[in-house]
FIVEX-842248 format. One record per residue (C-alpha): residue in one letter; residue number from 1; x, y, z. Coordinates in nm, 4 decimals, padded with zeros to 6 digits. Layout:
// FIVEX-842248
{aa=A i=NUM X=X Y=Y Z=Z}
...
This chain:
// FIVEX-842248
{aa=X i=1 X=12.3281 Y=29.1035 Z=-01.4593}
{aa=X i=2 X=12.0030 Y=28.8864 Z=-01.5013}
{aa=X i=3 X=11.8330 Y=29.1538 Z=-01.7641}
{aa=X i=4 X=12.1717 Y=29.1415 Z=-01.9590}
{aa=X i=5 X=12.1681 Y=28.7357 Z=-01.9824}
{aa=X i=6 X=11.8283 Y=28.7223 Z=-02.0744}
{aa=X i=7 X=11.9145 Y=28.9635 Z=-02.3799}
{aa=X i=8 X=12.2556 Y=28.8367 Z=-02.4270}
{aa=X i=9 X=12.3033 Y=28.5068 Z=-02.3126}
{aa=X i=10 X=12.5034 Y=28.3138 Z=-02.0263}
{aa=X i=11 X=12.7723 Y=28.5235 Z=-01.9440}
{aa=X i=12 X=13.1287 Y=28.3703 Z=-02.0703}
{aa=X i=13 X=13.4323 Y=28.5529 Z=-01.9208}
{aa=X i=14 X=13.6809 Y=28.6456 Z=-02.1780}
{aa=X i=15 X=14.0729 Y=28.5735 Z=-02.1912}
{aa=X i=16 X=14.1863 Y=28.9879 Z=-02.2637}
{aa=X i=17 X=14.5744 Y=28.9121 Z=-02.0985}
{aa=X i=18 X=14.7123 Y=28.8551 Z=-02.4842}
{aa=X i=19 X=14.4968 Y=29.1877 Z=-02.6206}
{aa=X i=20 X=14.5469 Y=29.4006 Z=-02.3434}
{aa=X i=21 X=14.8256 Y=29.2640 Z=-02.0745}
{aa=X i=22 X=14.8605 Y=29.4261 Z=-01.7592}
{aa=X i=23 X=15.1175 Y=29.6858 Z=-01.7853}
{aa=X i=24 X=15.4433 Y=29.6210 Z=-01.5914}
{aa=X i=25 X=15.5241 Y=29.8620 Z=-01.3015}
{aa=X i=26 X=15.8199 Y=30.1006 Z=-01.3824}
{aa=X i=27 X=16.1514 Y=30.0079 Z=-01.2789}
{aa=X i=28 X=16.2786 Y=30.2099 Z=-00.9313}
{aa=X i=29 X=16.5572 Y=30.4317 Z=-01.0256}
{aa=X i=30 X=16.9013 Y=30.3551 Z=-00.8938}
{aa=X i=31 X=16.9635 Y=30.6897 Z=-00.7274}
{aa=X i=32 X=16.6256 Y=30.6399 Z=-00.5085}
{aa=X i=33 X=16.6227 Y=30.2329 Z=-00.4672}
{aa=X i=34 X=16.8066 Y=30.2581 Z=-00.0928}
{aa=X i=35 X=16.5498 Y=30.5176 Z=00.0230}
{aa=X i=36 X=16.2908 Y=30.3160 Z=-00.1395}
{aa=X i=37 X=16.3896 Y=29.9879 Z=00.0153}
{aa=X i=38 X=16.4231 Y=30.1363 Z=00.3397}
{aa=X i=39 X=16.0463 Y=30.3033 Z=00.3124}
{aa=X i=40 X=15.9304 Y=29.9565 Z=00.1828}
{aa=X i=41 X=16.0243 Y=29.8180 Z=00.4924}
{aa=X i=42 X=15.9339 Y=30.0719 Z=00.7322}
{aa=X i=43 X=15.5720 Y=30.0114 Z=00.5823}
{aa=X i=44 X=15.6089 Y=29.6424 Z=00.5856}
{aa=X i=45 X=15.6992 Y=29.6476 Z=00.9664}
{aa=X i=46 X=15.3855 Y=29.9063 Z=01.0448}
{aa=X i=47 X=15.1650 Y=29.6798 Z=00.8707}
{aa=X i=48 X=15.2579 Y=29.3408 Z=01.0721}
{aa=X i=49 X=15.2301 Y=29.5749 Z=01.3822}
{aa=X i=50 X=14.9066 Y=29.6898 Z=01.3039}
{aa=X i=51 X=14.7973 Y=29.3381 Z=01.2270}
{aa=X i=52 X=14.8808 Y=29.2080 Z=01.5648}
{aa=X i=53 X=14.7106 Y=29.4960 Z=01.7284}
{aa=X i=54 X=14.4061 Y=29.3979 Z=01.5063}
{aa=X i=55 X=14.3891 Y=29.0168 Z=01.6320}
{aa=X i=56 X=14.4542 Y=29.1385 Z=01.9697}
{aa=X i=57 X=14.1205 Y=29.3460 Z=01.9075}
{aa=X i=58 X=13.9486 Y=29.0346 Z=01.7512}
{aa=X i=59 X=14.0217 Y=28.8309 Z=02.0673}
{aa=X i=60 X=13.9047 Y=29.0948 Z=02.2983}
{aa=X i=61 X=13.5998 Y=29.0514 Z=02.0928}
{aa=X i=62 X=13.5265 Y=28.7184 Z=02.0729}
{aa=X i=63 X=13.6089 Y=28.6845 Z=02.4312}
{aa=X i=64 X=13.3138 Y=28.9603 Z=02.5345}
{aa=X i=65 X=13.0558 Y=28.7830 Z=02.2862}
{aa=X i=66 X=13.1710 Y=28.4299 Z=02.4701}
{aa=X i=67 X=13.0867 Y=28.5871 Z=02.8287}
{aa=X i=68 X=12.7301 Y=28.7254 Z=02.6812}
{aa=X i=69 X=12.6529 Y=28.4093 Z=02.5379}
{aa=X i=70 X=12.7049 Y=28.2435 Z=02.8793}
{aa=X i=71 X=12.5240 Y=28.5509 Z=03.0612}
{aa=X i=72 X=12.2470 Y=28.4499 Z=02.7706}
{aa=X i=73 X=12.2029 Y=28.1402 Z=02.8583}
{aa=X i=74 X=12.1851 Y=28.1462 Z=03.2336}
{aa=X i=75 X=11.9655 Y=28.4599 Z=03.2625}
{aa=X i=76 X=11.7361 Y=28.3158 Z=03.0449}
{aa=X i=77 X=11.6879 Y=27.9895 Z=03.1744}
{aa=X i=78 X=11.6005 Y=28.1429 Z=03.5031}
{aa=X i=79 X=11.3374 Y=28.3529 Z=03.3225}
{aa=X i=80 X=11.1423 Y=28.1072 Z=03.1007}
{aa=X i=81 X=10.9632 Y=27.9618 Z=03.3791}
{aa=X i=82 X=10.7697 Y=28.3125 Z=03.3995}
{aa=X i=83 X=10.6512 Y=28.2526 Z=03.0356}
{aa=X i=84 X=10.7068 Y=28.3277 Z=02.6903}
{aa=X i=85 X=10.6353 Y=28.7259 Z=02.7030}
{aa=X i=86 X=10.8775 Y=28.7354 Z=03.0101}
{aa=X i=87 X=11.1351 Y=28.5339 Z=02.8121}
{aa=X i=88 X=11.0923 Y=28.7857 Z=02.5066}
{aa=X i=89 X=11.1050 Y=29.0731 Z=02.7459}
{aa=X i=90 X=11.4194 Y=28.9470 Z=02.8772}
{aa=X i=91 X=11.5767 Y=28.8265 Z=02.5157}
{aa=X i=92 X=11.5321 Y=29.2018 Z=02.4415}
{aa=X i=93 X=11.6360 Y=29.3524 Z=02.6926}
{aa=X i=94 X=11.9993 Y=29.1569 Z=02.6914}
{aa=X i=95 X=12.0198 Y=29.1816 Z=02.3312}
{aa=X i=96 X=12.0406 Y=29.5981 Z=02.3703}
{aa=X i=97 X=12.2773 Y=29.5508 Z=02.6999}
{aa=X i=98 X=12.5385 Y=29.3368 Z=02.4754}
{aa=X i=99 X=12.5199 Y=29.5486 Z=02.1409}
{aa=X i=100 X=12.5981 Y=29.8772 Z=02.3612}
{aa=X i=101 X=12.8827 Y=29.6681 Z=02.5473}
{aa=X i=102 X=13.0344 Y=29.5530 Z=02.2188}
{aa=X i=103 X=12.9763 Y=29.9041 Z=02.0422}
{aa=X i=104 X=13.1940 Y=30.0642 Z=02.3732}
{aa=X i=105 X=13.4687 Y=29.7997 Z=02.3386}
{aa=X i=106 X=13.5139 Y=29.8679 Z=02.0131}
{aa=X i=107 X=13.5155 Y=30.2135 Z=02.0256}
{aa=X i=108 X=13.7896 Y=30.2200 Z=02.2858}
{aa=X i=109 X=13.9976 Y=29.9581 Z=02.1441}
{aa=X i=110 X=14.0099 Y=30.1602 Z=01.8174}
{aa=X i=111 X=14.0982 Y=30.4829 Z=01.9976}
{aa=X i=112 X=14.3774 Y=30.2548 Z=02.1344}
{aa=X i=113 X=14.4903 Y=30.1778 Z=01.7694}
{aa=X i=114 X=14.7981 Y=30.3970 Z=01.6864}
{aa=X i=115 X=14.7458 Y=30.6277 Z=01.4081}
{aa=X i=116 X=14.8844 Y=30.5346 Z=01.0226}
{aa=X i=117 X=15.2594 Y=30.7030 Z=01.0595}
{aa=X i=118 X=15.3919 Y=30.6079 Z=00.7591}
{aa=X i=119 X=15.1967 Y=30.7673 Z=00.4278}
{aa=X i=120 X=15.3262 Y=30.8084 Z=00.0670}
{aa=X i=121 X=15.6630 Y=30.7884 Z=00.0001}
{aa=X i=122 X=15.7207 Y=31.1680 Z=-00.0759}
{aa=X i=123 X=15.6049 Y=31.2395 Z=00.2701}
{aa=X i=124 X=15.8070 Y=30.9425 Z=00.4438}
{aa=X i=125 X=16.1374 Y=31.1098 Z=00.2637}
{aa=X i=126 X=16.0616 Y=31.4575 Z=00.4661}
{aa=X i=127 X=16.0414 Y=31.2725 Z=00.7940}
{aa=X i=128 X=16.3920 Y=31.1558 Z=00.6949}
{aa=X i=129 X=16.5617 Y=31.4945 Z=00.6191}
{aa=X i=130 X=16.5357 Y=31.4231 Z=00.2358}
{aa=X i=131 X=16.3964 Y=31.6646 Z=-00.0318}
{aa=X i=132 X=16.0309 Y=31.6070 Z=-00.1645}
{aa=X i=133 X=16.1713 Y=31.5413 Z=-00.5178}
{aa=X i=134 X=16.4823 Y=31.3351 Z=-00.4461}
{aa=X i=135 X=16.5340 Y=31.2578 Z=-00.8048}
{aa=X i=136 X=16.6229 Y=31.6161 Z=-00.8839}
{aa=X i=137 X=16.9872 Y=31.5698 Z=-00.7051}
{aa=X i=138 X=17.0384 Y=31.2688 Z=-00.9438}
{aa=X i=139 X=17.3852 Y=31.2703 Z=-01.1067}
{aa=X i=140 X=17.6202 Y=31.0358 Z=-01.2710}
{aa=X i=141 X=17.7837 Y=30.9295 Z=-00.9316}
{aa=X i=142 X=17.4477 Y=30.8535 Z=-00.7529}
{aa=X i=143 X=17.3951 Y=30.6317 Z=-01.1215}
{aa=X i=144 X=17.7078 Y=30.4433 Z=-01.1358}
{aa=X i=145 X=17.8409 Y=30.6343 Z=-01.4371}
{aa=X i=146 X=18.1887 Y=30.8048 Z=-01.3844}
{aa=X i=147 X=18.1753 Y=31.1584 Z=-01.4470}
{aa=X i=148 X=18.3619 Y=31.2614 Z=-01.7621}
{aa=X i=149 X=18.6760 Y=31.4941 Z=-01.7225}
{aa=X i=150 X=18.7062 Y=31.7378 Z=-02.0273}
{aa=X i=151 X=19.0969 Y=31.7341 Z=-02.2355}
{aa=X i=152 X=19.2539 Y=32.0646 Z=-02.2321}
{aa=X i=153 X=19.1542 Y=32.2776 Z=-02.5273}
{aa=X i=154 X=19.3829 Y=32.4495 Z=-02.7682}
{aa=X i=155 X=19.4915 Y=32.7952 Z=-02.7415}
{aa=X i=156 X=19.2963 Y=32.9277 Z=-03.0429}
{aa=X i=157 X=18.9648 Y=32.7955 Z=-02.9116}
{aa=X i=158 X=19.0743 Y=32.9276 Z=-02.5615}
{aa=X i=159 X=19.1079 Y=33.2794 Z=-02.6750}
{aa=X i=160 X=18.7396 Y=33.3013 Z=-02.8062}
{aa=X i=161 X=18.5047 Y=33.4505 Z=-02.5484}
{aa=X i=162 X=18.2421 Y=33.1398 Z=-02.6690}
{aa=X i=163 X=18.4343 Y=32.8933 Z=-02.5374}
{aa=X i=164 X=18.4810 Y=33.0454 Z=-02.1561}
{aa=X i=165 X=18.0983 Y=33.0891 Z=-02.2124}
{aa=X i=166 X=18.0131 Y=32.7277 Z=-02.3318}
{aa=X i=167 X=18.2348 Y=32.5391 Z=-02.0590}
{aa=X i=168 X=18.0344 Y=32.7587 Z=-01.8062}
{aa=X i=169 X=17.7347 Y=32.6535 Z=-01.9217}
{aa=X i=170 X=17.8007 Y=32.3036 Z=-02.0309}
{aa=X i=171 X=17.9436 Y=32.2586 Z=-01.6442}
{aa=X i=172 X=17.5809 Y=32.3690 Z=-01.5333}
{aa=X i=173 X=17.3758 Y=32.1697 Z=-01.7603}
{aa=X i=174 X=17.5766 Y=31.8738 Z=-01.7338}
{aa=X i=175 X=17.4539 Y=31.7170 Z=-02.0798}
{aa=X i=176 X=17.6257 Y=31.4364 Z=-02.2487}
{aa=X i=177 X=17.6013 Y=31.5676 Z=-02.5966}
{aa=X i=178 X=17.5277 Y=31.8808 Z=-02.7662}
{aa=X i=179 X=17.3332 Y=31.9251 Z=-03.0881}
{aa=X i=180 X=17.4431 Y=32.2622 Z=-03.2577}
{aa=X i=181 X=17.2107 Y=32.4329 Z=-03.5220}
{aa=X i=182 X=17.2738 Y=32.7392 Z=-03.7445}
{aa=X i=183 X=16.9846 Y=32.9056 Z=-03.9056}
{aa=X i=184 X=17.0198 Y=33.2005 Z=-04.1597}
{aa=X i=185 X=16.6979 Y=33.3917 Z=-04.2096}
{aa=X i=186 X=16.6284 Y=33.5051 Z=-04.5456}
{aa=X i=187 X=16.5315 Y=33.8471 Z=-04.6287}
{aa=X i=188 X=16.1600 Y=33.7370 Z=-04.7322}
{aa=X i=189 X=16.1292 Y=33.5366 Z=-04.3647}
{aa=X i=190 X=16.2505 Y=33.2090 Z=-04.5116}
{aa=X i=191 X=16.5128 Y=33.0055 Z=-04.2893}
{aa=X i=192 X=16.7745 Y=32.7873 Z=-04.3607}
{aa=X i=193 X=16.8782 Y=32.5097 Z=-04.1296}
{aa=X i=194 X=17.1753 Y=32.3248 Z=-04.0784}
{aa=X i=195 X=17.2459 Y=32.0902 Z=-03.8239}
{aa=X i=196 X=17.6102 Y=32.0412 Z=-03.7993}
{aa=X i=197 X=17.6878 Y=31.6920 Z=-03.6592}
{aa=X i=198 X=17.4142 Y=31.5327 Z=-03.9033}
{aa=X i=199 X=17.5592 Y=31.2309 Z=-04.0752}
{aa=X i=200 X=17.3080 Y=31.0169 Z=-04.3328}
{aa=X i=201 X=17.0348 Y=31.1726 Z=-04.1970}
{aa=X i=202 X=17.1139 Y=31.1162 Z=-03.8201}
{aa=X i=203 X=17.2073 Y=31.3946 Z=-03.5543}
{aa=X i=204 X=17.3782 Y=31.2408 Z=-03.2197}
{aa=X i=205 X=17.5190 Y=31.5838 Z=-03.1263}
{aa=X i=206 X=17.8722 Y=31.6391 Z=-03.0223}
{aa=X i=207 X=18.0850 Y=31.6235 Z=-02.6983}
{aa=X i=208 X=18.1672 Y=31.9151 Z=-02.5220}
{aa=X i=209 X=18.5176 Y=31.8350 Z=-02.6492}
{aa=X i=210 X=18.3976 Y=31.7850 Z=-02.9974}
{aa=X i=211 X=18.1841 Y=32.0973 Z=-02.9998}
{aa=X i=212 X=18.4653 Y=32.3246 Z=-02.8470}
{aa=X i=213 X=18.7299 Y=32.1757 Z=-03.1414}
{aa=X i=214 X=18.4503 Y=32.2707 Z=-03.3987}
{aa=X i=215 X=18.3990 Y=32.6410 Z=-03.2487}
{aa=X i=216 X=18.6100 Y=32.8168 Z=-03.4759}
{aa=X i=217 X=18.3673 Y=32.7005 Z=-03.7545}
{aa=X i=218 X=18.0640 Y=32.7860 Z=-03.5910}
{aa=X i=219 X=18.1995 Y=33.1271 Z=-03.4845}
{aa=X i=220 X=18.2586 Y=33.1609 Z=-03.8801}
{aa=X i=221 X=17.8777 Y=33.0680 Z=-03.9361}
{aa=X i=222 X=17.7994 Y=33.3218 Z=-03.6820}
{aa=X i=223 X=17.9957 Y=33.5856 Z=-03.8806}
{aa=X i=224 X=17.8272 Y=33.5069 Z=-04.1901}
{aa=X i=225 X=17.5072 Y=33.5899 Z=-04.0095}
{aa=X i=226 X=17.4005 Y=33.2670 Z=-03.8889}
{aa=X i=227 X=17.2011 Y=33.2053 Z=-03.5611}
{aa=X i=228 X=17.3578 Y=32.9615 Z=-03.3189}
{aa=X i=229 X=17.1474 Y=32.7732 Z=-03.1137}
{aa=X i=230 X=17.2444 Y=32.4569 Z=-02.8525}
{aa=X i=231 X=17.0487 Y=32.1126 Z=-02.7699}
{aa=X i=232 X=17.1650 Y=31.9715 Z=-02.4461}
{aa=X i=233 X=17.1121 Y=31.5901 Z=-02.5185}
{aa=X i=234 X=17.1192 Y=31.3105 Z=-02.2144}
{aa=X i=235 X=17.0255 Y=30.9632 Z=-02.1969}
{aa=X i=236 X=16.9798 Y=30.9976 Z=-01.8157}
{aa=X i=237 X=16.8409 Y=31.3552 Z=-01.7915}
{aa=X i=238 X=16.5747 Y=31.5631 Z=-01.9450}
{aa=X i=239 X=16.7170 Y=31.9273 Z=-02.0369}
{aa=X i=240 X=16.3412 Y=32.1141 Z=-02.0412}
{aa=X i=241 X=16.3817 Y=32.4706 Z=-02.1790}
{aa=X i=242 X=16.1104 Y=32.7458 Z=-02.0760}
{aa=X i=243 X=16.1196 Y=33.0090 Z=-02.3480}
{aa=X i=244 X=16.0193 Y=33.3699 Z=-02.3566}
{aa=X i=245 X=16.0490 Y=33.3978 Z=-01.9457}
{aa=X i=246 X=15.9842 Y=33.7702 Z=-01.8482}
{aa=X i=247 X=16.2019 Y=33.9097 Z=-01.5354}
{aa=X i=248 X=15.9155 Y=33.8501 Z=-01.3390}
{aa=X i=249 X=15.8831 Y=33.4900 Z=-01.4016}
{aa=X i=250 X=16.1859 Y=33.4360 Z=-01.3499}
{aa=X i=251 X=16.1746 Y=33.5100 Z=-01.0156}
{aa=X i=252 X=15.8484 Y=33.3549 Z=-00.9819}
{aa=X i=253 X=15.9727 Y=32.9920 Z=-01.1193}
{aa=X i=254 X=16.2383 Y=33.0127 Z=-00.8286}
{aa=X i=255 X=15.9903 Y=33.1008 Z=-00.5799}
{aa=X i=256 X=15.8144 Y=32.7998 Z=-00.6533}
{aa=X i=257 X=16.1224 Y=32.5822 Z=-00.5711}
{aa=X i=258 X=16.2810 Y=32.5244 Z=-00.9031}
{aa=X i=259 X=16.6469 Y=32.5298 Z=-00.9471}
{aa=X i=260 X=16.7204 Y=32.5956 Z=-01.3388}
{aa=X i=261 X=17.0733 Y=32.5162 Z=-01.4103}
{aa=X i=262 X=17.0700 Y=32.8273 Z=-01.6472}
{aa=X i=263 X=16.9576 Y=33.1578 Z=-01.7513}
{aa=X i=264 X=17.0098 Y=33.2589 Z=-02.0886}
{aa=X i=265 X=16.8885 Y=33.6776 Z=-02.1553}
{aa=X i=266 X=16.8144 Y=33.5489 Z=-02.5397}
{aa=X i=267 X=16.7480 Y=33.9364 Z=-02.5816}
{aa=X i=268 X=16.7085 Y=34.2435 Z=-02.3748}
{aa=X i=269 X=16.4673 Y=34.1258 Z=-02.0837}
{aa=X i=270 X=16.3729 Y=33.8473 Z=-02.2066}
{aa=X i=271 X=16.5155 Y=33.5276 Z=-02.0706}
{aa=X i=272 X=16.5506 Y=33.1261 Z=-02.1750}
{aa=X i=273 X=16.5692 Y=32.8566 Z=-01.8830}
{aa=X i=274 X=16.7163 Y=32.5144 Z=-01.8684}
{aa=X i=275 X=16.5557 Y=32.2707 Z=-01.6052}
{aa=X i=276 X=16.7154 Y=31.9221 Z=-01.5454}
{aa=X i=277 X=16.5029 Y=31.6408 Z=-01.4408}
{aa=X i=278 X=16.6165 Y=31.2840 Z=-01.4179}
{aa=X i=279 X=16.4908 Y=31.0114 Z=-01.6697}
{aa=X i=280 X=16.3064 Y=30.7203 Z=-01.4824}
{aa=X i=281 X=16.4332 Y=30.4874 Z=-01.7693}
{aa=X i=282 X=16.0839 Y=30.3770 Z=-01.8669}
{aa=X i=283 X=15.8678 Y=30.3458 Z=-02.1527}
{aa=X i=284 X=15.6880 Y=30.6672 Z=-02.0710}
{aa=X i=285 X=16.0186 Y=30.8867 Z=-02.0927}
{aa=X i=286 X=15.9488 Y=31.0744 Z=-02.3696}
{aa=X i=287 X=15.5731 Y=31.1541 Z=-02.2938}
{aa=X i=288 X=15.6946 Y=31.2746 Z=-01.9368}
{aa=X i=289 X=15.9216 Y=31.5007 Z=-02.1198}
{aa=X i=290 X=15.7041 Y=31.6151 Z=-02.3421}
{aa=X i=291 X=15.4148 Y=31.7073 Z=-02.0682}
{aa=X i=292 X=15.7100 Y=31.8762 Z=-01.8421}
{aa=X i=293 X=15.7909 Y=32.1235 Z=-02.1366}
{aa=X i=294 X=15.4227 Y=32.1834 Z=-02.2230}
{aa=X i=295 X=15.3369 Y=32.2327 Z=-01.8814}
{aa=X i=296 X=15.6249 Y=32.4793 Z=-01.7727}
{aa=X i=297 X=15.5987 Y=32.6530 Z=-02.0546}
{aa=X i=298 X=15.2218 Y=32.7323 Z=-02.0097}
{aa=X i=299 X=15.2863 Y=32.8553 Z=-01.6413}
{aa=X i=300 X=15.6244 Y=33.0335 Z=-01.7220}
{aa=X i=301 X=15.7097 Y=33.1048 Z=-02.0764}
{aa=X i=302 X=15.6121 Y=33.0184 Z=-02.4320}
{aa=X i=303 X=15.2681 Y=32.8612 Z=-02.4023}
{aa=X i=304 X=15.3089 Y=32.7380 Z=-02.7837}
{aa=X i=305 X=15.6176 Y=32.5548 Z=-02.7211}
{aa=X i=306 X=15.5947 Y=32.1855 Z=-02.6646}
{aa=X i=307 X=15.8989 Y=31.8580 Z=-02.7060}
{aa=X i=308 X=16.1318 Y=31.7926 Z=-02.4238}
{aa=X i=309 X=16.4199 Y=31.8460 Z=-02.7096}
{aa=X i=310 X=16.4228 Y=32.1462 Z=-02.8229}
{aa=X i=311 X=16.6968 Y=32.3981 Z=-02.8664}
{aa=X i=312 X=16.7869 Y=32.7857 Z=-02.7403}
{aa=X i=313 X=17.0107 Y=33.0513 Z=-02.8494}
{aa=X i=314 X=17.3965 Y=32.9715 Z=-02.7329}
{aa=X i=315 X=17.5344 Y=33.2128 Z=-02.4934}
{aa=X i=316 X=17.8216 Y=33.4533 Z=-02.6611}
{aa=X i=317 X=17.6429 Y=33.4782 Z=-02.9958}
{aa=X i=318 X=17.4669 Y=33.7235 Z=-03.1087}
{aa=X i=319 X=17.0727 Y=33.7466 Z=-03.1238}
{aa=X i=320 X=17.0238 Y=33.8084 Z=-03.5065}
{aa=X i=321 X=16.6458 Y=33.8554 Z=-03.5491}
{aa=X i=322 X=16.5881 Y=34.1755 Z=-03.7370}
{aa=X i=323 X=16.3807 Y=34.3080 Z=-03.4881}
{aa=X i=324 X=16.6431 Y=34.3030 Z=-03.2683}
{aa=X i=325 X=16.8801 Y=34.4902 Z=-03.4821}
{aa=X i=326 X=17.0152 Y=34.8472 Z=-03.3234}
{aa=X i=327 X=17.0257 Y=35.1953 Z=-03.4723}
{aa=X i=328 X=17.3694 Y=35.1219 Z=-03.5113}
{aa=X i=329 X=17.3470 Y=34.8001 Z=-03.7287}
{aa=X i=330 X=17.4366 Y=34.5857 Z=-03.4158}
{aa=X i=331 X=17.2472 Y=34.2845 Z=-03.2755}
{aa=X i=332 X=17.2275 Y=34.2052 Z=-02.8787}
{aa=X i=333 X=17.4573 Y=33.8990 Z=-02.7696}
{aa=X i=334 X=17.2850 Y=33.5843 Z=-02.6008}
{aa=X i=335 X=17.4290 Y=33.6424 Z=-02.2145}
{aa=X i=336 X=17.4759 Y=33.3818 Z=-01.9848}
{aa=X i=337 X=17.3040 Y=33.5289 Z=-01.6835}
{aa=X i=338 X=17.3252 Y=33.2138 Z=-01.4539}
{aa=X i=339 X=17.4916 Y=32.8956 Z=-01.4595}
{aa=X i=340 X=17.4966 Y=32.6451 Z=-01.1398}
{aa=X i=341 X=17.4500 Y=32.2545 Z=-01.2006}
């Protein structure tokens, strides 16, 4: 500090609050607020108990120091009559004795202190019989939002096999809206992309009822050679796609503790997986979702895939990639292999 002041002048503290203000803490998600409040109260109670014990330790140490000071006054006064050399020897011996007494007292009191029981929030949750990631179970009821009940569909739509598959798929994914994308593959490899709900450059997706009503139109697009994709969209949740998952990675994903909402067999022995994660309703939701997508795809799926909002093949429609065309000219259907909310 002295050398810097010689080079640069006297130090003047800066005011950086307006330049780089301290970040505000992320808000607590409504679904875990009750557990969080209980955890905070438990931590507060443990800290107060520890503070009370530490005060008792200080009282014991102070009491011993007072006894030692009294002992020094009495013993050194009786030794002083023999001269300074004896007085110095007495001081040295008493100091060694008193230091050892204090060390033994502090060690015994430290051993008597109870160990810290409450550590991280996740550890405390496990002691309460709750899952390590409680947010994975967030539902509309937990966030105070009413669950939406689909309205009846027409007989024309009900007769379509894609409608039955969509209802099973939507029940598991539990998204608020679904974007529908149709991609036409040209002979020279070019793609023509159409987003069905896009108006004035904006796409909000369809509600499940709106998508079912548009399903005959979507089926006609597929018959014309269009590849059909769904993209689940929600305000409260991330719907993370893991693409190009092998059968071995399907097993590994579940062994590692993840609970997927949907597995789609997009082509023979090749799967797409959708995992649902709640959003924290903070400034970093988009970044969290993007990093989840990158991390999970590097571990289990396509390492090149990025972005939390990503389309995937629609169940019940054909995968019209030329490399999947069979000898008889047909294409494999996208199968809904697994669907559990």
